[in-house]
C-alpha positions as CSV (number, residue, x, y, z in Angstrom):
1,M,24.2,45.9,-65.4
2,T,25.2,48.5,-68.0
3,I,23.7,50.2,-71.0
4,D,25.7,51.1,-74.0
5,H,24.6,54.6,-74.7
6,D,26.1,54.5,-78.2
7,C,23.4,52.0,-79.2
8,P,19.9,53.3,-78.5
9,G,17.4,50.7,-77.3
10,L,20.0,48.4,-75.9
11,L,18.8,46.7,-72.8
12,P,20.9,46.2,-69.6
13,E,23.4,43.6,-69.7
14,P,26.7,42.7,-67.7
15,P,29.8,43.7,-69.4
16,A,31.8,40.8,-70.7
17,A,34.4,41.2,-67.9
18,E,31.7,40.7,-65.3
19,L,30.1,37.7,-66.6
20,R,29.7,35.0,-63.8
21,L,29.9,31.4,-64.6
22,E,27.1,30.3,-62.1
23,A,24.7,32.9,-63.9
24,V,25.5,31.7,-67.4
25,L,25.2,28.1,-66.3
26,H,21.9,28.7,-64.6
27,A,20.6,30.4,-67.7
28,L,21.7,27.5,-69.9
29,A,20.3,24.9,-67.5
30,D,16.7,25.5,-68.5
31,P,15.6,23.5,-71.7
32,T,13.6,26.4,-73.0
33,R,16.5,28.8,-72.6
34,L,18.9,26.2,-74.1
35,R,16.6,26.0,-77.1
36,I,16.7,29.8,-77.5
37,V,20.5,29.8,-77.4
38,A,20.7,26.9,-79.8
39,E,18.5,28.7,-82.3
40,L,20.5,31.9,-81.9
41,A,23.7,29.9,-82.6
42,G,22.1,28.5,-85.7
43,A,21.3,31.9,-86.9
44,G,25.1,32.5,-87.4
45,G,25.2,35.9,-85.7
46,D,22.0,37.2,-87.3
47,E,19.5,39.0,-85.0
48,L,16.2,37.2,-84.2
49,N,13.1,38.8,-83.1
50,C,11.5,37.3,-79.9
51,L,8.5,36.2,-82.0
52,A,10.7,34.2,-84.3
53,F,11.0,31.4,-81.6
54,E,8.1,28.9,-81.7
55,L,8.1,27.7,-78.2
56,P,5.2,26.1,-76.3
57,V,5.2,28.8,-73.6
58,T,3.1,31.9,-72.8
59,K,4.4,35.3,-73.9
60,S,5.1,36.3,-70.4
61,T,7.1,33.1,-69.8
62,L,9.1,33.7,-73.0
63,T,9.8,37.2,-71.8
64,H,11.1,35.8,-68.5
65,H,13.3,33.3,-70.3
66,F,14.9,36.2,-72.6
67,R,15.4,38.3,-69.5
68,V,17.2,35.6,-67.6
69,L,19.5,34.9,-70.7
70,R,20.2,38.8,-71.1
71,E,20.9,39.4,-67.3
72,A,23.3,36.4,-67.3
73,G,25.2,37.9,-70.3
74,V,24.3,35.1,-72.7
75,I,22.4,37.2,-75.2
76,R,22.2,40.8,-76.2
77,Q,18.9,42.4,-76.7
78,H,17.8,45.7,-78.1
79,R,14.6,47.3,-79.3
80,R,13.9,47.9,-82.9
81,G,10.6,49.7,-83.0
82,T,8.1,47.5,-81.1
83,S,10.3,44.4,-81.4
84,K,13.0,43.0,-79.2
85,M,15.9,41.7,-81.3
86,N,18.3,39.1,-80.0
87,T,21.8,38.0,-80.6
88,L,24.0,35.5,-78.9
89,R,27.2,37.1,-77.2
90,V,29.5,34.4,-78.7
91,E,32.6,36.5,-78.5
92,D,32.1,37.7,-75.0
93,L,31.3,34.3,-73.7
94,A,34.2,32.7,-75.6
95,A,36.6,35.3,-74.1
96,R,35.4,34.8,-70.5
97,F,34.8,31.1,-70.7
98,P,36.6,29.4,-73.6
99,G,34.9,26.5,-75.1
100,L,32.0,26.6,-72.7
101,L,29.2,27.6,-75.3
102,D,30.4,25.2,-77.9
103,A,30.6,22.3,-75.3
104,V,27.0,23.1,-74.0
105,L,25.6,23.4,-77.6
106,A,27.3,20.2,-78.7
107,A,26.0,18.3,-75.6
108,A,22.5,19.7,-76.4
109,V,22.6,18.4,-79.8
110,R,23.6,14.8,-78.5
111,C,20.9,14.9,-75.9
112,T,18.3,15.9,-78.5
113,R,19.3,13.1,-80.8
114,A,19.4,10.6,-78.0
115,D,15.8,11.6,-77.0
116,R,14.5,10.8,-80.4
117,P,13.1,7.3,-81.0
118,A,15.4,5.2,-83.2
119,A,14.3,5.0,-87.0
120,R,13.0,1.5,-88.1
């Protein structure tokens, strides 16, 4: 894990060249983490505070999910005051694993639609 000393408050994350496919896939395999990633992708590059995610989990569980995503290299986190801000590492993931993030997010959308009851 490395810390970018040019950005105060940046939490440890692997450099793009050291992202491991198994770690990224593990992080994306959990439905809660996949939902976090989908919401970050929908934010279009904007930073989102950890509290912006309305998920049915405790604060400690949410912290765990963000840590797994950050340590796998899927998200970047930094502190802003008392908040942790999150962004998706789209460019780093695309450079290391071209098309992976787009494919996972597209599949997640299809699965979510398939799980919904059909309209009558």
